[in-house]
C-alpha positions in Angstrom: 130.6 92.6 103.5 131.1 95.3 100.9 129.8 98.9 101.6 127.3 98.6 98.7 125.5 95.8 100.6 125.0 98.0 103.7 122.3 100.5 104.7 124.2 103.3 106.5 122.3 106.6 106.1 119.8 107.6 108.7 117.4 108.6 105.9 117.5 105.0 104.5 116.8 103.5 108.0 113.9 105.9 108.5 112.4 105.0 105.1 112.7 101.3 105.9 111.1 101.7 109.3 108.2 103.9 108.1 107.4 102.3 104.8 108.6 98.7 105.3 106.8 95.6 106.7 108.2 94.0 109.8 108.4 90.4 111.0 109.8 89.1 114.3 110.6 86.0 116.2 112.1 85.8 119.8 115.6 86.8 118.8 115.3 89.1 115.8 113.1 91.8 114.2 113.3 92.3 110.5 112.0 95.4 108.6 111.8 94.9 104.8 111.4 97.5 102.1 111.0 96.1 98.5 113.3 97.9 96.1 114.5 97.6 92.5 118.2 97.0 92.7 120.9 94.4 91.8 121.5 93.0 95.3 120.2 93.3 98.8 121.2 96.0 101.3 121.1 95.4 105.0 121.3 97.5 108.1 122.1 96.0 111.6 120.9 97.4 114.9 122.2 96.0 118.2 121.2 97.8 121.3 123.6 98.8 124.1 121.3 96.8 126.4 122.8 93.6 125.0 126.3 94.3 126.2 129.4 96.4 125.7 131.0 97.1 122.3 132.8 93.8 122.2 129.6 91.8 122.7 127.7 94.0 120.2 130.4 93.7 117.5 130.5 89.9 118.0 126.7 89.7 117.4 127.0 91.8 114.3 129.9 89.7 112.9 127.8 86.5 113.4 124.8 88.1 111.6 127.0 89.3 108.7 128.6 85.9 108.4 125.2 84.2 108.0 124.2 86.8 105.4 127.4 86.3 103.4 126.9 82.5 103.5 123.3 82.8 102.2 123.6 85.8 100.0 122.6 84.0 96.8 119.2 83.1 98.3 118.4 86.6 99.6 115.9 88.9 97.8 117.3 92.1 96.4 115.5 94.4 98.8 116.6 96.7 101.6 116.1 95.3 105.1 117.1 96.1 108.7 117.9 93.4 111.3 117.4 94.2 114.9 118.9 91.9 117.5 116.8 91.3 120.6 117.7 90.4 124.2 119.2 86.9 124.4 121.1 86.9 121.1 124.3 87.6 123.0 124.2 84.1 124.6 123.6 82.2 121.4 126.2 80.2 119.5 126.8 80.8 115.8 124.6 77.9 114.7 121.8 79.1 116.9 122.1 82.7 115.5 122.0 81.2 112.0 118.9 79.1 112.8 117.0 82.0 114.3 118.0 84.5 111.7 117.1 82.2 108.7 113.8 81.5 110.4 112.8 85.2 110.6 114.2 85.9 107.1 112.0 83.1 105.8 109.0 84.6 107.6 109.8 88.0 106.0 110.1 86.3 102.6 113.7 87.6 102.2 115.4 84.2 102.2 114.2 81.4 99.9 115.9 78.0 100.4 117.4 76.2 97.5 116.9 78.9 94.8 119.3 81.5 93.5 117.6 84.8 93.2 120.1 86.9 91.2 118.5 89.6 89.2 118.3 89.0 85.4 119.3 92.0 83.2 
């Protein structure tokens, strides 16, 4: 995933957490902050409680892969995805199913439509 698609700065995370809306299911929490931009930006948070660096990086790779697969259906907002306990035991298809569920609840993912911004 390109750097322009990532939320990296602490200020950006803080702004999303304080001013954004949050939605959750059993495996993920998503904070969303509507913004005017060409494409989405995402921040990932995986706690040390979920495992060592290898496990956490595996979880982040699975999440990024789902987002890359579905990027044409994602709204051009900033959002942060927080992985909850239990995600480390899920297969890729289960991660995808749970992540898409919470993104639909947050109105970030819309099935079957391409949401690219018109200029």
